[in-house]
C-alpha positions as a Markdown table, in Angstrom:
| # | Residue | x | y | z |
|---|---|---|---|---|
| 1 | Met | -0.2 | 4.9 | 4.5 |
| 2 | Lys | 2.9 | 3.4 | 4.6 |
| 3 | Val | 5.6 | 5.0 | 2.7 |
| 4 | Ala | 9.2 | 3.6 | 2.0 |
| 5 | Ile | 11.9 | 6.6 | 1.6 |
| 6 | Leu | 14.7 | 5.6 | -0.1 |
| 7 | Glu | 17.3 | 8.6 | 0.9 |
| 8 | Asp | 21.2 | 8.3 | 2.4 |
| 9 | Glu | 21.3 | 11.6 | 4.0 |
| 10 | Pro | 20.5 | 11.0 | 7.6 |
| 11 | Glu | 19.3 | 14.5 | 8.1 |
| 12 | Gln | 17.0 | 14.6 | 4.5 |
| 13 | Ala | 15.7 | 10.6 | 5.6 |
| 14 | Gln | 14.6 | 12.1 | 9.1 |
| 15 | Tyr | 12.8 | 15.4 | 7.8 |
| 16 | Ala | 10.9 | 13.2 | 5.6 |
| 17 | Ala | 10.1 | 10.8 | 8.4 |
| 18 | Lys | 8.8 | 13.3 | 10.4 |
| 19 | Val | 6.9 | 15.2 | 7.7 |
| 20 | Leu | 5.1 | 11.9 | 6.4 |
| 21 | Glu | 4.3 | 10.9 | 10.3 |
| 22 | Gly | 2.5 | 14.6 | 11.2 |
| 23 | Gly | 0.8 | 13.5 | 8.2 |
| 24 | Gly | -0.6 | 10.5 | 9.4 |
| 25 | His | 1.2 | 7.9 | 7.0 |
| 26 | Val | 4.3 | 5.5 | 8.5 |
| 27 | Pro | 7.2 | 5.9 | 7.5 |
| 28 | Leu | 10.5 | 3.1 | 6.5 |
| 29 | Val | 13.3 | 4.4 | 6.0 |
| 30 | Cys | 16.2 | 2.8 | 3.6 |
| 31 | Ala | 19.7 | 4.5 | 2.9 |
| 32 | Thr | 20.2 | 2.0 | 0.1 |
| 33 | Gly | 18.6 | 1.1 | -3.3 |
| 34 | Asp | 19.4 | -2.7 | -2.8 |
| 35 | Ala | 18.0 | -2.5 | 1.1 |
| 36 | Leu | 14.9 | -1.0 | 0.0 |
| 37 | Ile | 14.3 | -4.1 | -2.9 |
| 38 | Ala | 15.1 | -6.9 | 0.2 |
| 39 | His | 12.7 | -5.2 | 2.4 |
| 40 | Leu | 9.8 | -4.8 | -0.5 |
| 41 | Arg | 10.4 | -8.3 | -1.4 |
| 42 | Arg | 9.1 | -9.4 | 2.0 |
| 43 | Asp | 7.0 | -6.5 | 3.2 |
| 44 | Thr | 3.7 | -4.1 | 1.1 |
| 45 | Val | 4.4 | -0.3 | 1.1 |
| 46 | Asp | 1.8 | 2.1 | -0.8 |
| 47 | Leu | 4.3 | 4.8 | -1.9 |
| 48 | Leu | 7.9 | 4.6 | -2.7 |
| 49 | Leu | 9.8 | 8.1 | -1.9 |
| 50 | Leu | 12.9 | 7.6 | -3.7 |
| 51 | Asp | 16.2 | 9.8 | -4.0 |
| 52 | Trp | 17.7 | 9.8 | -7.5 |
| 53 | Asn | 21.3 | 9.0 | -6.2 |
| 54 | Val | 22.4 | 6.5 | -3.3 |
| 55 | Pro | 24.6 | 4.0 | -3.2 |
| 56 | Asn | 24.8 | 1.3 | -5.1 |
| 57 | Val | 21.3 | 1.3 | -6.8 |
| 58 | Ser | 19.9 | 4.4 | -7.6 |
| 59 | Gly | 16.5 | 5.6 | -7.3 |
| 60 | Leu | 15.9 | 5.0 | -11.4 |
| 61 | Glu | 16.9 | 1.4 | -11.0 |
| 62 | Val | 14.3 | 0.9 | -7.8 |
| 63 | Ile | 11.5 | 2.2 | -10.0 |
| 64 | Ala | 12.7 | -0.7 | -12.9 |
| 65 | Trp | 12.6 | -3.2 | -10.3 |
| 66 | Ala | 9.4 | -2.0 | -8.7 |
| 67 | Arg | 7.5 | -1.9 | -11.9 |
| 68 | Glu | 8.9 | -5.0 | -12.9 |
| 69 | His | 8.1 | -7.0 | -9.9 |
| 70 | Leu | 5.7 | -5.4 | -7.7 |
| 71 | Ser | 2.1 | -5.5 | -9.7 |
| 72 | Pro | 0.4 | -3.2 | -9.0 |
| 73 | Thr | 3.3 | -0.9 | -8.5 |
| 74 | Pro | 3.0 | 1.4 | -6.0 |
| 75 | Pro | 3.2 | 5.3 | -6.8 |
| 76 | Ile | 6.3 | 6.2 | -6.7 |
| 77 | Leu | 7.6 | 10.4 | -5.9 |
| 78 | Met | 11.2 | 11.0 | -7.4 |
| 79 | Leu | 13.3 | 12.9 | -4.3 |
| 80 | Thr | 15.9 | 15.2 | -6.2 |
| 81 | Gly | 18.0 | 18.1 | -6.4 |
| 82 | Arg | 18.3 | 18.1 | -10.0 |
| 83 | Thr | 16.4 | 20.7 | -11.5 |
| 84 | Asp | 16.8 | 20.9 | -14.9 |
| 85 | Ser | 14.1 | 19.6 | -16.9 |
| 86 | Gln | 16.0 | 17.2 | -19.2 |
| 87 | Asp | 16.9 | 15.6 | -15.5 |
| 88 | Val | 12.8 | 15.7 | -14.8 |
| 89 | Val | 11.5 | 13.9 | -17.9 |
| 90 | Ala | 14.0 | 11.4 | -17.6 |
| 91 | Ala | 12.5 | 10.7 | -14.0 |
| 92 | Leu | 9.4 | 10.7 | -15.1 |
| 93 | Glu | 10.3 | 8.5 | -18.4 |
| 94 | Ala | 11.5 | 6.1 | -15.8 |
| 95 | Gly | 8.4 | 5.7 | -14.3 |
| 96 | Ala | 8.0 | 7.9 | -11.8 |
| 97 | Asp | 4.9 | 9.5 | -11.2 |
| 98 | Asp | 5.6 | 12.9 | -9.8 |
| 99 | Tyr | 8.9 | 14.8 | -8.3 |
| 100 | Val | 9.6 | 16.9 | -5.3 |
| 101 | Thr | 12.4 | 18.7 | -5.3 |
| 102 | Lys | 15.4 | 19.6 | -2.5 |
| 103 | Pro | 15.5 | 21.0 | 0.0 |
| 104 | Leu | 12.1 | 20.0 | 1.2 |
| 105 | Asp | 8.9 | 21.9 | 1.8 |
| 106 | Ala | 7.1 | 20.1 | 4.3 |
| 107 | Ala | 3.4 | 21.2 | 2.7 |
| 108 | Val | 4.3 | 20.6 | -0.6 |
| 109 | Leu | 5.5 | 17.0 | 0.3 |
| 110 | Leu | 2.5 | 15.9 | 1.9 |
| 111 | Ala | 0.4 | 18.0 | -1.2 |
| 112 | Arg | 2.1 | 15.9 | -3.9 |
| 113 | Val | 2.1 | 12.5 | -1.7 |
| 114 | Arg | -2.0 | 13.0 | -0.7 |
| 115 | Ala | -2.4 | 14.0 | -4.8 |
| 116 | Leu | -0.7 | 10.2 | -5.4 |
| 117 | Ile | -2.3 | 8.4 | -3.0 |
| 118 | Arg | -5.7 | 9.8 | -4.5 |
| 119 | Arg | -5.4 | 9.0 | -7.6 |
| 120 | Ala | -4.0 | 5.5 | -6.7 |
| 121 | Tyr | -6.1 | 4.2 | -3.8 |
| 122 | Pro | -9.5 | 6.2 | -4.5 |
| 123 | Ala | -11.3 | 4.1 | -2.1 |
| 124 | Ala | -9.0 | 5.4 | 0.7 |
| 125 | Ser | -10.4 | 8.9 | 0.6 |
| 126 | Gly | -13.9 | 8.2 | 0.1 |
| 127 | Pro | -17.3 | 8.6 | 1.9 |
| 128 | Ala | -18.0 | 7.2 | 5.2 |
| 129 | Ala | -19.8 | 4.2 | 3.4 |
| 130 | Leu | -18.0 | 2.6 | 1.0 |
| 131 | Glu | -18.7 | 0.3 | -1.9 |
| 132 | Ile | -15.8 | -2.0 | -3.4 |
| 133 | Ala | -16.3 | -4.7 | -5.9 |
| 134 | Gly | -19.9 | -4.8 | -5.4 |
| 135 | Arg | -19.7 | -5.0 | -1.5 |
| 136 | Arg | -20.8 | -2.1 | 0.6 |
| 137 | Phe | -18.7 | -1.4 | 3.6 |
| 138 | Asn | -20.7 | 1.1 | 6.7 |
| 139 | Pro | -18.1 | 2.3 | 9.5 |
| 140 | Leu | -20.3 | 3.1 | 11.3 |
| 141 | Gly | -22.1 | -0.2 | 12.0 |
| 142 | Leu | -19.3 | -2.0 | 11.1 |
| 143 | Thr | -21.5 | -3.9 | 8.9 |
| 144 | Val | -20.7 | -5.0 | 5.4 |
| 145 | Asp | -23.5 | -5.9 | 2.3 |
| 146 | Gly | -23.3 | -8.4 | 0.1 |
| 147 | Pro | -25.3 | -11.1 | -2.2 |
| 148 | Ala | -26.6 | -12.8 | 0.9 |
| 149 | Gly | -27.3 | -9.8 | 3.1 |
| 150 | Glu | -25.4 | -7.6 | 5.9 |
| 151 | Val | -23.2 | -8.9 | 7.7 |
| 152 | Thr | -22.3 | -8.0 | 11.3 |
| 153 | Leu | -18.3 | -7.9 | 11.7 |
| 154 | Thr | -15.9 | -7.2 | 14.5 |
| 155 | Glu | -13.8 | -3.9 | 14.4 |
| 156 | Arg | -10.7 | -5.8 | 13.9 |
| 157 | Glu | -12.8 | -8.1 | 11.0 |
| 158 | Phe | -14.1 | -5.0 | 9.7 |
| 159 | Ala | -10.7 | -3.1 | 9.6 |
| 160 | Leu | -9.1 | -6.2 | 7.8 |
| 161 | Ala | -11.7 | -6.6 | 5.4 |
| 162 | Leu | -11.9 | -2.8 | 4.3 |
| 163 | Ser | -7.3 | -3.3 | 3.8 |
| 164 | Leu | -8.5 | -6.5 | 2.1 |
| 165 | Phe | -11.2 | -4.7 | -0.2 |
| 166 | Lys | -9.2 | -1.5 | -0.6 |
| 167 | Asn | -6.0 | -3.2 | -2.0 |
| 168 | Ile | -8.3 | -6.2 | -4.6 |
| 169 | Asn | -6.0 | -8.5 | -6.9 |
| 170 | Arg | -2.6 | -6.8 | -4.6 |
| 171 | Gln | -0.4 | -8.9 | -2.5 |
| 172 | Leu | -0.4 | -7.8 | 0.8 |
| 173 | Ser | 2.7 | -8.9 | 3.7 |
| 174 | Arg | 1.8 | -10.3 | 7.0 |
| 175 | Ala | 3.6 | -7.5 | 8.4 |
| 176 | Tyr | 1.5 | -4.8 | 6.4 |
| 177 | Leu | -1.8 | -6.2 | 7.7 |
| 178 | Leu | -0.4 | -6.6 | 11.6 |
| 179 | Glu | 0.6 | -3.0 | 11.2 |
| 180 | Thr | -2.6 | -1.6 | 9.8 |
| 181 | Val | -5.0 | -3.3 | 11.6 |
| 182 | Trp | -3.8 | -4.3 | 14.6 |
| 183 | Gly | -1.0 | -1.6 | 15.2 |
| 184 | Trp | 2.1 | -3.4 | 15.5 |
| 185 | Ser | 1.2 | -4.8 | 19.0 |
| 186 | Pro | 3.5 | -7.1 | 20.3 |
| 187 | Asp | 0.7 | -9.2 | 21.7 |
| 188 | Val | -0.4 | -10.2 | 18.2 |
| 189 | Gln | 0.6 | -13.4 | 16.6 |
| 190 | Thr | 0.2 | -14.0 | 13.1 |
| 191 | Arg | -1.6 | -17.3 | 13.8 |
| 192 | Thr | -4.1 | -14.1 | 15.1 |
| 193 | Leu | -4.1 | -12.5 | 11.2 |
| 194 | Asp | -4.4 | -16.3 | 10.4 |
| 195 | Ala | -7.5 | -16.8 | 11.9 |
| 196 | His | -9.3 | -13.6 | 11.5 |
| 197 | Ile | -8.7 | -14.5 | 7.7 |
| 198 | Ser | -10.7 | -17.4 | 8.1 |
| 199 | Arg | -13.7 | -15.7 | 9.6 |
| 200 | Leu | -13.7 | -13.4 | 7.0 |
| 201 | Arg | -13.5 | -16.2 | 4.2 |
| 202 | Gly | -17.0 | -17.4 | 5.9 |
| 203 | Lys | -18.4 | -14.6 | 7.1 |
| 204 | Leu | -18.5 | -12.1 | 4.3 |
| 205 | Asp | -18.5 | -16.3 | 1.7 |
| 206 | Leu | -15.2 | -15.0 | -0.1 |
| 207 | Arg | -15.8 | -17.8 | -2.2 |
| 208 | Pro | -14.6 | -18.5 | -5.9 |
| 209 | Glu | -18.7 | -19.1 | -7.0 |
| 210 | Asn | -19.0 | -16.0 | -5.6 |
| 211 | Gly | -16.2 | -14.1 | -7.8 |
| 212 | Phe | -13.7 | -13.8 | -4.9 |
| 213 | Arg | -10.5 | -15.9 | -4.1 |
| 214 | Leu | -9.2 | -15.0 | -0.9 |
| 215 | Ala | -5.5 | -17.0 | -1.3 |
| 216 | Pro | -2.6 | -17.0 | 0.9 |
| 217 | Val | 0.6 | -16.1 | -0.7 |
| 218 | Tyr | 3.3 | -18.6 | 0.2 |
| 219 | Ser | 5.6 | -16.8 | 2.8 |
| 220 | Tyr | 4.3 | -13.7 | 2.1 |
| 221 | Gly | 0.6 | -12.7 | 3.2 |
| 222 | Tyr | -2.4 | -13.0 | 1.5 |
| 223 | Arg | -4.3 | -11.9 | -1.7 |
| 224 | Leu | -7.9 | -11.4 | -1.8 |
| 225 | Glu | -9.0 | -11.4 | -5.5 |
| 226 | His | -12.1 | -10.6 | -7.8 |
| 227 | Leu | -12.9 | -13.0 | -10.1 |
| 228 | Asp | -15.0 | -12.4 | -13.4 |
| 229 | Gly | -17.8 | -15.0 | -13.9 |
| 230 | Glu | -15.3 | -17.6 | -16.2 |
| 231 | Gly | -12.7 | -17.5 | -12.4 |
| 232 | Arg | -10.5 | -15.3 | -14.1 |
| 233 | Val | -9.1 | -12.7 | -12.0 |
| 234 | Ser | -10.7 | -9.3 | -13.2 |
| 235 | Pro | -8.8 | -5.9 | -14.0 |
């Protein structure tokens, strides 16, 4: 999972990033709230780890912005040195999903992150074979079962399809998809992503008449929508 860290103390930020990397996550560190918001306008993250007191735009203000502009809002973990119950309540009422106190304990931080990820992305921690929105994904055979039967995909196509379905109805940036599927290879061009998207649309019949719409999001990335019988996005 890609985790955005808002922390203006370099040592704290580096420590949090190291802990998250050790837990298999991809950290993104921002020292100011406005820098983080600027990044969130152009890229996708799976979880926000926000310090309360940072320059110019506070962690609480970032929460308010995320709740208003990101749909769905990624889970939010508040990082704070405040332990007074009133401060904790204020953070939770502002929209944080949980909090962790400073000084950071590595085991506690990873446990809180895992708990939020399990709640927000249940398919991400599911069994080997996953069923999402009526499609069954088999990682061993790189196959997807759908209305037209079993379809065999390449390894990259399967990883891309699984990423899209795990985040169904969510806008995903090009950078996010390139990083999660190709690992940010410098040889990968955005046209490679476009070509894979086009092939998936055809192979998996991701069309409105079949209950799905795989559409580009202008200057951002892609969004796979699950549609109801009337062509509206299903909740």
